[in-house]
Every structure is written in C-alpha cells, then in structure tokens.
GUROFI-85043 format. One line per field, with one value per residue (C-alpha): residue in three letters; chain; x, y, z. Coordinates in steps of 0.5 Angstrom, whole numbers. Example, Ala and Ser with C-alpha at 12.3 -4.5 7.8 and 13.67 -1.06 7.14 Angstrom:
res	ALA|SER .
chain	A|A .
east	25|27 .
north	-9|-2 .
up	16|14 .
This chain:
res	UNK|UNK|UNK|UNK|UNK|UNK|UNK|UNK|UNK|UNK|UNK|UNK|UNK|UNK|UNK|UNK|UNK|UNK|UNK|UNK|UNK|UNK|UNK|UNK|UNK|UNK|UNK|UNK|UNK|UNK|UNK|UNK|UNK|UNK|UNK|UNK|UNK|UNK|UNK|UNK|UNK|UNK|UNK|UNK|UNK|UNK|UNK|UNK|UNK|UNK|UNK|UNK|UNK|UNK|UNK|UNK|UNK|UNK|UNK|UNK|UNK|UNK|UNK|UNK|UNK|UNK|UNK|UNK|UNK|UNK|UNK|UNK|UNK|UNK|UNK|UNK|UNK|UNK|UNK|UNK|UNK|UNK|UNK|UNK|UNK|UNK|UNK|UNK|UNK|UNK|UNK|UNK|UNK|UNK|UNK|UNK|UNK|UNK|UNK|UNK|UNK|UNK|UNK|UNK|UNK|UNK|UNK|UNK|UNK|UNK|UNK|UNK|UNK|UNK|UNK|UNK|UNK|UNK|UNK|UNK|UNK|UNK|UNK|UNK|UNK|UNK|UNK|UNK|UNK|UNK|UNK|UNK|UNK|UNK|UNK|UNK|UNK|UNK|UNK|UNK|UNK|UNK|UNK|UNK|UNK|UNK|UNK|UNK|UNK|UNK|UNK|UNK|UNK|UNK|UNK|UNK|UNK|UNK|UNK|UNK|UNK|UNK|UNK|UNK|UNK|UNK|UNK|UNK|UNK|UNK|UNK|UNK|UNK|UNK|UNK|UNK|UNK|UNK|UNK|UNK|UNK|UNK|UNK|UNK|UNK|UNK|UNK|UNK|UNK|UNK|UNK|UNK|UNK|UNK|UNK|UNK|UNK|UNK|UNK|UNK|UNK|UNK|UNK|UNK|UNK|UNK|UNK|UNK|UNK|UNK|UNK|UNK|UNK|UNK|UNK|UNK|UNK|UNK|UNK|UNK|UNK|UNK|UNK|UNK|UNK|UNK|UNK|UNK|UNK|UNK|UNK|UNK|UNK|UNK|UNK|UNK|UNK|UNK|UNK|UNK|UNK|UNK|UNK|UNK|UNK|UNK|UNK|UNK|UNK|UNK|UNK|UNK|UNK|UNK|UNK|UNK|UNK|UNK|UNK|UNK|UNK|UNK|UNK|UNK|UNK|UNK|UNK|UNK|UNK|UNK|UNK|UNK|UNK|UNK|UNK|UNK|UNK|UNK|UNK|UNK|UNK|UNK|UNK|UNK|UNK|UNK|UNK|UNK|UNK|UNK|UNK|UNK|UNK|UNK|UNK|UNK|UNK|UNK|UNK|UNK|UNK|UNK|UNK|UNK|UNK|UNK|UNK|UNK|UNK|UNK|UNK|UNK|UNK|UNK|UNK|UNK|UNK|UNK|UNK|UNK|UNK|UNK|UNK|UNK|UNK|UNK|UNK|UNK|UNK|UNK|UNK|UNK|UNK|UNK|UNK|UNK|UNK|UNK|UNK|UNK|UNK|UNK|UNK|UNK|UNK|UNK|UNK|UNK|UNK|UNK|UNK|UNK|UNK|UNK|UNK|UNK|UNK|UNK|UNK|UNK|UNK|UNK|UNK|UNK|UNK|UNK|UNK .
chain	A|A|A|A|A|A|A|A|A|A|A|A|A|A|A|A|A|A|A|A|A|A|A|A|A|A|A|A|A|A|A|A|A|A|A|A|A|A|A|A|A|A|A|A|A|A|A|A|A|A|A|A|A|A|A|A|A|A|A|A|A|A|A|A|A|A|A|A|A|A|A|A|A|A|A|A|A|A|A|A|A|A|A|A|A|A|A|A|A|A|A|A|A|A|A|A|A|A|A|A|A|A|A|A|A|A|A|A|A|A|A|A|A|A|A|A|A|A|A|A|A|A|A|A|A|A|A|A|A|A|A|A|A|A|A|A|A|A|A|A|A|A|A|A|A|A|A|A|A|A|A|A|A|A|A|A|A|A|A|A|A|A|A|A|A|A|A|A|A|A|A|A|A|A|A|A|A|A|A|A|A|A|A|A|A|A|A|A|A|A|A|A|A|A|A|A|A|A|A|A|A|A|A|A|A|A|A|A|A|A|A|A|A|A|A|A|A|A|A|A|A|A|A|A|A|A|A|A|A|A|A|A|A|A|A|A|A|A|A|A|A|A|A|A|A|A|A|A|A|A|A|A|A|A|A|A|A|A|A|A|A|A|A|A|A|A|A|A|A|A|A|A|A|A|A|A|A|A|A|A|A|A|A|A|A|A|A|A|A|A|A|A|A|A|A|A|A|A|A|A|A|A|A|A|A|A|A|A|A|A|A|A|A|A|A|A|A|A|A|A|A|A|A|A|A|A|A|A|A|A|A|A|A|A|A|A|A|A|A|A|A|A|A|A|A|A|A|A|A|A|A|A|A|A|A|A|A|A|A|A|A|A|A|A|A|A|A .
east	-30|-29|-32|-28|-22|-24|-25|-19|-15|-19|-17|-10|-9|-11|-7|0|-3|-3|3|7|5|6|13|15|13|17|23|23|22|14|11|4|-1|-6|-6|-12|-15|-22|-26|-28|-31|-26|-27|-20|-15|-8|-3|4|10|5|2|-5|-6|-13|-19|-25|-32|-33|-29|-29|-21|-16|-12|-6|-6|0|1|0|-3|-4|-2|-6|-11|-15|-21|-19|-19|-26|-29|-25|-26|-33|-37|-33|-33|-40|-40|-35|-33|-27|-24|-24|-18|-13|-17|-16|-9|-7|-11|-7|-1|-3|-5|2|6|9|9|14|10|3|6|7|0|-3|0|-3|-10|-9|-9|-15|-19|-17|-20|-27|-32|-34|-40|-38|-39|-35|-30|-29|-29|-24|-20|-19|-18|-12|-9|-9|-7|-1|1|1|5|10|17|14|8|7|6|13|17|21|17|21|19|11|11|15|10|4|6|9|2|0|7|7|0|4|10|5|2|8|10|4|4|11|9|3|9|13|7|5|1|-4|0|-6|-8|-3|-1|-2|-8|-13|-18|-19|-26|-29|-29|-26|-20|-16|-18|-17|-10|-8|-8|-8|-9|-2|1|4|3|9|7|2|3|10|10|12|7|9|2|-5|-7|-2|-5|-12|-10|-7|-12|-18|-13|-14|-21|-23|-16|-12|-8|-1|0|7|7|11|9|11|17|19|18|17|11|8|1|-2|-6|-13|-19|-21|-29|-33|-37|-40|-37|-30|-26|-23|-19|-23|-19|-19|-13|-10|-12|-9|-1|2|9|13|18|25|24|28|24|17|19|20|13|10|13|11|4|3|5|0|-6|-4|-5|-12|-14|-12|-16|-22|-21|-21|-27|-30|-28|-31|-37|-39|-35|-38|-43|-37|-35|-35|-37|-33|-39|-38|-30|-31|-36|-31|-26|-30|-32|-24|-23|-28|-25|-17|-12|-8|-14|-15|-8|-9|-15|-12|-6|-11|-15|-8|-7|-14|-13|-6|-8|-15|-11|-6|-12|-11|-17|-17|-18|-14|-7|-6|-9|-5|1|-1|-2|5|8 .
north	46|39|36|41|38|31|32|36|30|25|30|30|22|22|28|24|18|21|25|18|16|23|24|17|17|23|20|14|18|18|25|25|29|30|31|31|31|29|27|32|36|41|47|49|47|50|48|48|45|41|38|40|40|41|40|36|37|30|29|22|20|23|21|22|21|17|16|10|6|0|-3|0|-4|-3|-4|3|6|4|7|13|15|11|17|21|15|15|23|23|16|20|18|11|10|14|10|3|4|6|0|-4|-2|-2|-9|-11|-7|-3|3|8|8|8|15|17|15|19|25|24|23|29|33|29|31|38|38|36|39|34|36|37|30|26|31|31|23|24|29|25|18|22|24|17|14|19|18|10|10|15|13|15|10|6|0|0|1|-4|-8|-5|2|0|-3|2|8|4|1|8|11|6|6|13|12|7|11|17|12|11|18|20|14|16|23|21|17|23|28|23|17|15|11|11|15|18|16|23|24|29|29|25|22|25|19|14|10|14|20|17|14|22|21|28|31|32|26|21|13|10|3|-1|-6|-5|-7|-1|1|5|6|8|1|-3|2|0|-8|-8|-4|-9|-15|-13|-15|-11|-12|-7|-4|0|6|9|16|21|28|35|37|30|27|19|17|11|12|8|2|2|-3|-2|-2|-5|0|-3|-10|-7|-6|2|6|13|17|20|20|26|26|22|22|22|18|21|17|19|20|13|9|12|10|3|3|6|1|-5|-2|-1|-8|-11|-6|-8|-15|-14|-9|-15|-20|-15|-14|-22|-22|-16|-20|-26|-23|-24|-17|-13|-10|-7|-3|5|10|16|20|15|16|23|22|18|23|29|26|24|32|34|29|30|31|25|21|24|23|16|15|19|14|8|11|12|5|2|6|3|-4|-3|-1|-6|-11|-15|-12|-7|-1|-1|-1|-8|-10|-6|-9|-16|-14|-11|-18 .
up	26|28|22|17|21|20|12|12|15|10|4|6|6|-1|-3|0|-3|-10|-9|-8|-15|-17|-15|-16|-23|-24|-21|-26|-32|-33|-34|-31|-34|-29|-21|-18|-11|-11|-18|-24|-25|-23|-18|-19|-24|-26|-31|-30|-35|-38|-32|-30|-22|-20|-14|-16|-14|-12|-5|-5|-7|-12|-18|-22|-30|-32|-39|-43|-37|-42|-48|-54|-58|-64|-60|-57|-63|-65|-58|-59|-66|-68|-67|-72|-77|-77|-78|-83|-87|-90|-84|-84|-88|-83|-77|-80|-82|-75|-72|-77|-74|-67|-68|-71|-66|-70|-66|-69|-75|-71|-69|-76|-78|-72|-74|-81|-77|-74|-80|-83|-76|-77|-84|-82|-78|-72|-68|-60|-58|-63|-63|-56|-56|-62|-58|-52|-56|-59|-53|-50|-56|-57|-49|-50|-56|-53|-50|-43|-43|-37|-40|-44|-37|-34|-29|-23|-25|-26|-19|-16|-18|-16|-10|-8|-6|-1|2|3|7|11|12|14|19|23|23|26|31|33|34|39|43|43|45|51|51|57|63|67|73|77|84|87|91|89|94|100|102|109|114|110|112|108|112|119|117|115|108|105|98|94|97|92|94|93|97|100|105|104|97|92|87|81|78|80|77|82|88|86|86|92|96|93|95|102|103|109|113|115|110|111|106|105|101|99|102|99|99|99|106|106|111|113|115|121|118|117|115|108|107|101|96|90|91|91|97|97|101|100|96|88|84|80|73|67|67|60|59|53|49|46|38|37|42|39|32|34|38|32|27|32|32|25|24|29|26|19|21|24|18|13|17|16|9|7|11|7|0|2|5|12|14|9|14|17|12|13|8|7|12|17|17|17|23|27|26|28|35|36|34|40|45|44|39|41|39|33|30|32|28|22|22|23|17|13|14|12|6|4|5|2|-5|-4|-6|-12|-16|-21|-21|-14|-14|-12|-19|-23|-19|-20|-28|-28|-25 .
C-alpha cells in the first residue's frame, strides 16, 4: 500500500505540473490539443470539446500538447510528407508550393495551400505508414499556421504558459509545508516524566511519572533539550530539580548528585514522547515560504553540480524516488508530506534548467 501511495503522490505532482501549463494556456487563448499524465500508448483517453485527455502507459511524466510550439519550416514538410511523395509523386506539386509559402512566411496563403493538399491526400491511397506520417504532419502544420499557435503569441504569454508548470509545483510545495506546520512539527521530547529509573538520583529525590520539569538548579527550562543540557552540565554535582506536579503544584525536589552513564551525567528518568508544536495559518505559510527558499537554494546548487558532472551520481531515478517516498509513508504522514514537497520543488527547479526539451529551455528560446 505504501508503494501505491508513493506512486500516486508522484503522479499527482506530474498532474499539477501539467495542469499549470494547461490552464494557463487556456487562460491566454491557446487551446491545448492533449493533456496526458504518463506517456503513450494511452491506456485510458477521452475527447471533450476538441481536447484529448488521457493516461499513458509509461508513468515517467506527462505532457500538454499546445498548438504550434515552433515556427513552421520547409524541413518539417520534408519529414512529414516525404514518405507520401515516394509513394505518389503527384503530391510533389502541392507539397512544394506549400514549402515555398512557408519559407516566404506567407502563412495566410499557406493555409489555403494546405486545404488544397488535403484534397489531394484524400484522393490518393497511401499505405498505413506514409498515411499516418502525413496525417500527423498535416495536423501539426495546421496548428502552427493557426492564430492560436504558441510561436505567434507575445513573449509574455509564451513565458507565462511555460513557467506556470514549475510555478505550480513551487506553490504546491509551499502549501504542503504550511499544512505540515499547521498539523504540528516535532518540538523535541516533552519535559513531562514518563518513567523514573529505580535507585536513580531522580528516584531518590522523589521524582514521579507525570511530573513536568520546569527548572534545573533554579534555572527555568522550556524544552527537554534544555533539561538534558542542564543535567549534563552538573558533572556529578548535586542538582535541584523543580517540577510541576498534577493537578498543578510546584515542587522543588531535594538535591541529588547526578551519576555518569555511557560518558554522560544523568538524573535517571525517561521523558514522554515527542511534542508537536502547531502554528496558525499565517505563521505556517511564512515558515513554509522560508523553507521553500532555503531548500530551493540547496537544490539549485545540486543541479549545477549535476550539470557540471560531479553530482551526477546523486541523481535519483523514479524507482528511487518512489522507494524513498514509500519509506516515508511507513514512518509518518508528516515525513511523507515533507518528502512530497521536496520532490515537487526538485521537479520545478529541474524543469527550469535552460535546456530543451525542459521548460527552462522553452523559456530561454522565448526571450
């Protein structure tokens, strides 16, 4: 079950990343053609209002197909219609005319020429492979020539659509970390006594389970860490422990010398379990944003190391990511949420590298 939860979490991160591209594209007037989680072949798909939604059989990512990602070029037609020309030379004239118009940048006339080519393609009988290549090429060229094409949009629209994916992952990481802060984060062991060791200094002084240690040698203590540090600092000298005993009495226990055990001076008690400190939403969001910034700087440094070479061995595969996530699921749901936020940040920053086909590469070529 933990592995399934980890895989579902990873798939969800991909989903919101692609959703960022998808909804931002629709918001600025670019109509996406496909929205997939996973890569083809599709195991489940449906078409609504001209958009194909699907789940791919290869769960290593996802994609949103936005029309006209690059300016059409004559070489695109060679690739798409070359097999068809070899089968039926009568298509050479319409294809060459279309190539000339594309090369000249006369895209309005090219759309008319593409319609004429459609008529010729409908007339001839092509084998499956050339027919499939021509059909795909025709679809991509029609998208690139249309007014909704990505490459024809203003720079700000192109950058917004591409950046929306990583930004969605960053926002998700902040939200998840804020939720963790609101649920509560470990604030160290409690000052409340869970168990007193027999014949220990604590037992001789009269310390009881349920007591809450509020001071050591008359110095107030707010956390178990402070209690432990103060007791170790006695180095075998008598220690005065002040406690709050239910239902609320404050008691100063008689002094007792601490004893040395495993190299440390101890009093002889076991604290209660870990205490979780909860934060209000505003404070939680502030801490989450701070953590996101700090972690992002560390991830960015690691990515630079990966690109330059020395850090490549540190890169985790999808299998490794799922394994780490599933272990976190078994440990504590807070740990799993933190791991999920970390993966979301890593996904965002990795995609912002200025390399094609990553989002950062598309942004760089849009500027």
